[in-house]
C-alpha positions in Angstrom: 5.1 -22.0 -65.7 6.4 -18.6 -66.6 5.7 -15.5 -64.7 6.0 -12.1 -66.4 8.3 -9.7 -64.7 6.6 -6.5 -63.7 8.1 -3.5 -62.0 7.3 -3.3 -58.3 6.1 0.3 -58.4 4.3 1.9 -61.3 3.7 5.6 -60.6 0.4 6.9 -61.7 -0.4 10.5 -62.4 -2.6 12.2 -59.8 -6.3 12.5 -60.5 -6.3 16.2 -59.9 -3.5 18.7 -59.9 -3.2 20.8 -56.8 -3.8 24.5 -57.3 -0.8 26.6 -56.8 -1.2 29.4 -54.3 0.9 32.5 -55.0 3.3 33.5 -52.2 1.5 36.8 -51.6 -1.6 35.0 -50.6 0.2 32.8 -48.1 1.6 35.8 -46.3 -1.8 37.4 -46.2 -3.5 34.3 -44.8 -1.3 34.3 -41.7 -3.5 34.2 -38.6 -3.2 36.8 -35.8 -3.7 35.9 -32.2 -6.0 38.2 -30.2 -5.8 39.1 -26.6 -8.8 37.0 -25.8 -7.1 33.9 -27.3 -4.0 34.6 -25.2 -6.1 34.8 -22.0 -7.8 31.6 -22.9 -4.5 29.8 -23.5 -3.1 31.1 -20.2 -6.2 30.0 -18.3 -6.0 26.6 -19.9 -2.3 26.2 -19.0 -2.9 27.4 -15.4 -5.9 25.0 -15.0 -3.8 22.1 -16.3 -1.0 23.0 -13.9 -3.3 23.2 -10.9 -4.9 19.9 -11.8 -1.5 18.3 -12.3 -0.3 19.5 -8.9 -3.6 18.2 -7.4 -3.1 14.8 -8.8 0.6 14.7 -7.7 -0.5 15.7 -4.1 -3.2 13.0 -4.1 -0.8 10.3 -5.2 1.8 11.5 -2.6 -0.8 11.3 0.2 -1.9 7.8 -0.9 1.7 6.7 -0.9 2.2 8.2 2.6 -0.9 6.3 3.9 0.3 3.1 2.3 3.7 3.5 4.0 1.9 3.9 7.4 -0.3 0.9 6.7 2.8 -1.2 5.9 4.5 -0.1 9.2 1.4 -1.0 11.2 1.1 -4.4 9.6 4.7 -5.1 10.5 4.2 -4.0 14.1 1.0 -6.2 14.2 3.0 -9.2 13.0 5.7 -8.5 15.6 3.2 -8.2 18.4 1.4 -11.4 17.3 4.8 -13.3 17.3 5.5 -11.9 20.8 2.0 -13.0 22.0 2.6 -16.5 20.7 5.9 -16.7 22.5 4.2 -15.5 25.7 1.4 -18.0 25.3 3.9 -20.8 25.0 5.8 -19.6 28.0 2.5 -19.4 30.0 1.6 -22.9 29.1 5.1 -24.1 30.1 5.0 -22.3 33.4 1.5 -23.2 34.4 1.9 -27.0 34.5 1.5 -28.4 38.0 5.0 -29.9 38.1 6.5 -26.5 37.2 4.4 -24.7 39.8 5.4 -27.2 42.5 9.1 -27.0 41.6 9.1 -23.2 41.6 7.2 -23.1 44.9 9.8 -25.5 46.5 12.9 -23.9 45.1 12.0 -20.1 45.1 9.5 -19.8 47.9 10.6 -22.7 50.1 7.1 -24.2 50.3 6.7 -27.8 51.2 3.8 -30.2 51.3 2.2 -30.3 54.8 3.0 -33.2 57.1 0.2 -35.3 58.5 0.4 -33.7 61.9 0.0 -30.2 60.3 -3.4 -31.1 58.7 -6.4 -29.9 60.7 -9.9 -31.0 59.7 -12.7 -28.5 60.4 -16.3 -29.6 60.4 -19.3 -27.5 59.5 -20.7 -27.1 63.0 -17.3 -25.8 64.2 -16.2 -28.9 66.3 -13.1 -30.9 65.6 -12.9 -34.6 65.1 
């Protein structure tokens, strides 16, 4: 099978020739900017600047609030850890054996002897 070689690009003449404009008309067609147009442009630039600063301020305040939230979350986590440690310590210290040993060692308390026990009846008389 043979393939005929064709050039990759075959320029074609344009369908319509552009009209040539004389140089004198180009200079005459130059637009002038009026004072009203200048004011409109200045107002648009100022409005854009004000809106830009407003958006920047808004993002800065959101960032500041997010920083405060993160600090509060860290302090909450630290306080919860401290609470858990105190809960464990409370459970360890509130066992009857621990209470008895601390009462004996720190306060000098002892169990009463049999002769120290007095029974009181409801009507106020002793047994």
